[in-house]
Structure formats: C-alpha cells, structure tokens
ROKELO-979598 format. One record per residue (C-alpha): residue number from 1; residue in three letters; chain; x, y, z. Coordinates in nm, 3 decimals. Example, Ala and Ser with C-alpha at 12.3 -4.5 7.8 and 13.67 -1.06 7.14 Angstrom:
    i   aa  ch        X        Y        Z
    1  ALA   A    1.230   -0.450    0.780
    2  SER   A    1.367   -0.106    0.714
END
This chain:
    i   aa  ch        X        Y        Z
    1  MET   A   -0.077   -0.016    0.014
    2  SER   A    0.097    0.306   -0.079
    3  VAL   A   -0.011    0.730   -0.130
    4  ARG   A    0.154    0.902   -0.458
    5  LYS   A    0.201    1.266   -0.471
    6  GLU   A    0.033    1.306   -0.794
    7  ASP   A   -0.268    1.136   -0.643
    8  ASN   A   -0.284    1.301   -0.329
    9  GLU   A   -0.009    1.577   -0.269
   10  GLN   A   -0.104    1.647    0.071
   11  LEU   A   -0.142    1.330    0.219
   12  PHE   A    0.180    1.227    0.069
   13  TYR   A    0.388    1.533    0.210
   14  ARG   A    0.213    1.463    0.562
   15  VAL   A    0.322    1.028    0.567
   16  GLN   A    0.641    1.154    0.423
   17  GLU   A    0.746    1.398    0.789
   18  GLN   A    0.577    1.118    0.990
   19  ASN   A    0.782    0.872    0.854
   20  LEU   A    1.061    1.097    0.937
   21  LEU   A    0.953    1.090    1.242
   22  ARG   A    0.955    0.776    1.315
   23  GLN   A    1.347    0.771    1.119
   24  TYR   A    1.447    0.951    1.312
   25  ASP   A    1.316    0.768    1.664
   26  LEU   A    1.505    0.480    1.482
   27  LEU   A    1.784    0.622    1.457
   28  SER   A    1.825    0.740    1.810
   29  ASN   A    1.772    0.340    1.886
   30  CYS   A    2.029    0.225    1.584
   31  ILE   A    2.285    0.497    1.737
   32  GLU   A    2.267    0.312    2.145
   33  ILE   A    2.321    0.034    1.987
   34  GLY   A    2.580    0.157    1.816
   35  LEU   A    2.795    0.290    2.072
   36  GLU   A    2.747   -0.053    2.270
   37  LYS   A    2.862   -0.274    2.010
   38  GLY   A    3.094   -0.067    1.830
   39  ILE   A    3.154    0.136    1.443
   40  GLU   A    3.055   -0.264    1.290
   41  ALA   A    2.674   -0.230    1.400
   42  PHE   A    2.675    0.025    1.110
   43  ASP   A    2.611   -0.228    0.857
   44  LYS   A    2.383   -0.316    0.559
   45  TYR   A    2.074   -0.395    0.808
   46  THR   A    2.096   -0.082    0.989
   47  LEU   A    2.058    0.075    0.658
   48  TRP   A    1.781   -0.096    0.517
   49  CYS   A    1.591   -0.087    0.852
   50  LEU   A    1.636    0.288    0.785
   51  ASN   A    1.532    0.289    0.456
   52  GLN   A    1.211    0.134    0.511
   53  VAL   A    1.087    0.355    0.780
   54  ALA   A    1.220    0.659    0.576
   55  VAL   A    0.956    0.585    0.262
   56  SER   A    0.684    0.333    0.489
   57  ASN   A    0.362    0.402    0.247
   58  ILE   A    0.565    0.632    0.024
   59  ALA   A    0.798    0.347   -0.188
   60  GLN   A    0.682   -0.003   -0.188
   61  PHE   A    1.082   -0.134   -0.206
   62  GLY   A    1.204    0.018    0.113
   63  GLY   A    1.501   -0.124    0.283
   64  ARG   A    1.604   -0.360   -0.064
   65  TYR   A    1.887   -0.253   -0.239
   66  ARG   A    1.694   -0.171   -0.589
   67  LYS   A    1.756   -0.346   -0.891
   68  ASP   A    1.650   -0.101   -1.184
   69  PRO   A    1.840    0.221   -1.316
   70  ILE   A    1.775    0.532   -1.151
   71  TYR   A    1.832    0.867   -1.303
   72  VAL   A    1.939    1.178   -1.064
   73  GLY   A    1.919    1.494   -1.245
   74  ASN   A    2.288    1.484   -1.414
   75  HIS   A    2.399    1.244   -1.228
   76  VAL   A    2.401    0.854   -1.305
   77  PRO   A    2.464    0.623   -1.005
   78  PRO   A    2.614    0.252   -1.099
   79  HIS   A    2.425   -0.021   -1.263
   80  PHE   A    2.220   -0.183   -1.038
   81  ASP   A    2.453   -0.466   -1.076
   82  ARG   A    2.711   -0.304   -0.879
   83  VAL   A    2.457   -0.156   -0.634
   84  ALA   A    2.557   -0.446   -0.363
   85  ASP   A    2.948   -0.381   -0.428
   86  GLU   A    2.907   -0.108   -0.415
   87  MET   A    2.777   -0.103   -0.118
   88  ASP   A    2.964   -0.393    0.065
   89  ARG   A    3.336   -0.078   -0.039
   90  PHE   A    3.100    0.140    0.099
   91  PHE   A    3.084   -0.034    0.460
   92  SER   A    3.445   -0.142    0.425
   93  VAL   A    3.608    0.232    0.346
   94  VAL   A    3.377    0.330    0.638
   95  HIS   A    3.529    0.045    0.860
   96  GLU   A    3.868    0.042    0.812
   97  ASN   A    3.881    0.388    0.852
   98  TRP   A    3.741    0.450    1.162
   99  THR   A    4.075    0.491    1.410
  100  ILE   A    4.275    0.655    1.109
  101  LEU   A    4.047    0.927    1.016
  102  LYS   A    4.012    1.111    1.333
  103  HIS   A    3.824    1.457    1.216
  104  PRO   A    3.523    1.414    1.349
  105  THR   A    3.331    1.495    1.020
  106  ALA   A    3.558    1.359    0.803
  107  LEU   A    3.386    1.012    0.775
  108  PRO   A    3.035    1.124    0.830
  109  ALA   A    3.069    1.356    0.463
  110  TYR   A    3.210    1.047    0.334
  111  ALA   A    2.877    0.868    0.412
  112  LEU   A    2.695    1.122    0.344
  113  TRP   A    2.830    1.159   -0.062
  114  ARG   A    2.907    0.831   -0.093
  115  LEU   A    2.507    0.718   -0.031
  116  ASN   A    2.443    0.963   -0.235
  117  TRP   A    2.654    0.877   -0.484
  118  ILE   A    2.546    0.511   -0.533
  119  HIS   A    2.201    0.600   -0.524
  120  PRO   A    2.085    0.240   -0.395
  121  PHE   A    1.755    0.258   -0.286
  122  VAL   A    1.393    0.297   -0.504
  123  GLU   A    1.367    0.620   -0.270
  124  GLY   A    1.437    0.688    0.036
  125  ASN   A    1.844    0.774   -0.034
  126  GLY   A    1.868    1.111    0.064
  127  ARG   A    1.732    1.042    0.412
  128  THR   A    1.909    0.734    0.439
  129  ALA   A    2.228    0.861    0.328
  130  ARG   A    2.160    1.206    0.612
  131  ALA   A    2.044    1.004    0.890
  132  ALA   A    2.372    0.736    0.814
  133  CYS   A    2.609    1.057    0.830
  134  TYR   A    2.443    1.167    1.209
  135  TYR   A    2.451    0.800    1.302
  136  LEU   A    2.845    0.818    1.183
  137  ILE   A    2.867    1.160    1.365
  138  CYS   A    2.711    1.055    1.700
  139  MET   A    2.936    0.744    1.682
  140  ARG   A    3.272    0.966    1.637
  141  HIS   A    3.159    1.162    1.922
  142  GLY   A    3.036    0.869    2.151
  143  ALA   A    2.708    0.973    2.256
  144  LEU   A    2.322    1.036    2.090
  145  LEU   A    2.417    1.411    2.082
  146  PRO   A    2.158    1.672    2.255
  147  GLY   A    1.993    1.974    2.002
  148  ARG   A    1.633    2.072    1.919
  149  LYS   A    1.766    2.069    1.544
  150  ILE   A    2.008    1.810    1.458
  151  VAL   A    2.229    1.814    1.158
  152  PRO   A    1.963    1.617    0.941
  153  GLU   A    1.701    1.843    0.951
  154  ARG   A    1.955    2.152    0.986
  155  ILE   A    2.026    2.001    0.582
  156  ARG   A    1.677    2.013    0.535
  157  GLU   A    1.643    2.320    0.575
  158  ASN   A    1.913    2.504    0.355
  159  ARG   A    2.005    2.229    0.074
  160  ALA   A    2.176    2.475   -0.168
  161  PRO   A    2.500    2.424    0.034
  162  TYR   A    2.475    2.087    0.043
  163  TYR   A    2.383    2.019   -0.292
  164  ALA   A    2.720    2.213   -0.359
  165  ALA   A    2.981    2.021   -0.127
  166  LEU   A    2.823    1.673   -0.308
  167  GLN   A    2.881    1.808   -0.635
  168  ALA   A    3.219    1.925   -0.506
  169  ALA   A    3.290    1.571   -0.417
  170  ASP   A    3.135    1.433   -0.703
  171  ARG   A    3.434    1.630   -0.903
  172  ALA   A    3.704    1.551   -0.742
  173  TRP   A    3.583    1.146   -0.797
  174  ASN   A    3.559    1.247   -1.112
  175  GLU   A    3.898    1.385   -1.216
  176  GLY   A    3.985    1.053   -0.975
  177  HIS   A    4.040    1.198   -0.669
  178  PHE   A    3.916    1.169   -0.333
  179  ASP   A    3.784    1.476   -0.146
  180  VAL   A    3.468    1.588    0.096
  181  SER   A    3.650    1.822    0.283
  182  GLU   A    3.442    2.090    0.139
  183  LEU   A    3.101    1.876    0.286
  184  ALA   A    3.313    1.790    0.603
  185  ASP   A    3.357    2.181    0.690
  186  TYR   A    2.974    2.183    0.553
  187  LEU   A    2.893    1.961    0.800
  188  GLN   A    3.136    2.062    1.138
  189  GLY   A    2.956    2.392    1.113
  190  LEU   A    2.604    2.247    1.084
  191  LEU   A    2.689    2.014    1.377
  192  LYS   A    2.838    2.339    1.553
  193  ALA   A    2.491    2.488    1.560
  194  GLN   A    2.333    2.175    1.701
  195  LEU   A    2.554    2.200    1.949
  196  GLN   A    2.496    2.548    2.089
  197  ASP   A    2.142    2.502    1.996
  198  ALA   A    2.123    2.234    2.292
END
C-alpha cells in the first residue's frame, strides 16, 4: 500500500513527514546500539531498516537495494548490478578507516556523499544518507548528541550548500581524487549550530 504524490500531494507530504519522525526515533535506537557494540554495528541491515521506515507507504520496495536503473539530475548512479558490491565497499571504507580518520566529520561526510552517489535504494536515498551521516557523527562523538534540531534537519532546511558540497566531491571523484573536505566543513558548521542550540 502506498500513496502517490500525484494522487494526493497533501497526504503524501504528511506521510513523508511522519516517516521522518519514525526514522529519527529508529535512528536514535540504532545509535544507542552502535555506541554499545562499536562501529561494526553500522551495516547494511541498519541502512535497510532506516530506508524502509523513511519510505513506508510511499514506496513499495523500501529497505531493499534497487534492481532498476535510476537517474538523479545529471548524475547517473552505478548500474543496479553493481549496487551490492558498491555498498560492501562503502562499509569497508567506513570500518577500515574508523580508527585512522580522526576528523569528527570526515567519515560522516564520506557516508553522506557516497550513499548519494551510489543511490542504492529506489526511494529515500537522501533521507537514508543523512541518517547514516548523523549515526556516524554521534558514533564519532561517543554519544547521542543533544540539540533541538539535529544535523539532518538542518541540511533539509538549507539544501543549496549541501548540494554544492556533494557536487564538489563528485567533481573530485570524476577527476580521480577522493575529497569530501567541503562536505566535512559544512557538516562541522551544522553540528556546531546543533550543539549551541542544545
């Protein structure tokens, strides 16, 4: 069962907002478990659950990797046959660099960019990427962080710098480099604002 935006836009957006609230509740639980078990608790099952909740009653294939081509503006994500492998590599980068990259928002920035780049789900990729990013921010700080408005909400409120930072990372990647520094700096500013607002 799902509602289409074209059929009832008001209901669609209401369901989407309620899903975000449920996703944030689930995300809090996931972070608590991650803090207890360590970074290896961040896995595909966590993302599948976060995605499924984000798109409940909007998309029928929530919580599963896509099996179809998808297009995002000018970006063409990897072929669906490569999604599972790309995601394995994504988790490997996070786990293997957890103790190496000490910058508080470097790996969260990587997660935010790479999940958007792979676009592993049919729907809700941005929402899932922002949730994963925040999970890693909290894990890096060793706590579920306080604040009336958390980083994912702050991203949603002003998307222009977010998109610009994602595009900067894409350009670097297309030129054969890995550079998410603009995105990491952007996240650091949002995190600072969240903690000041606590």
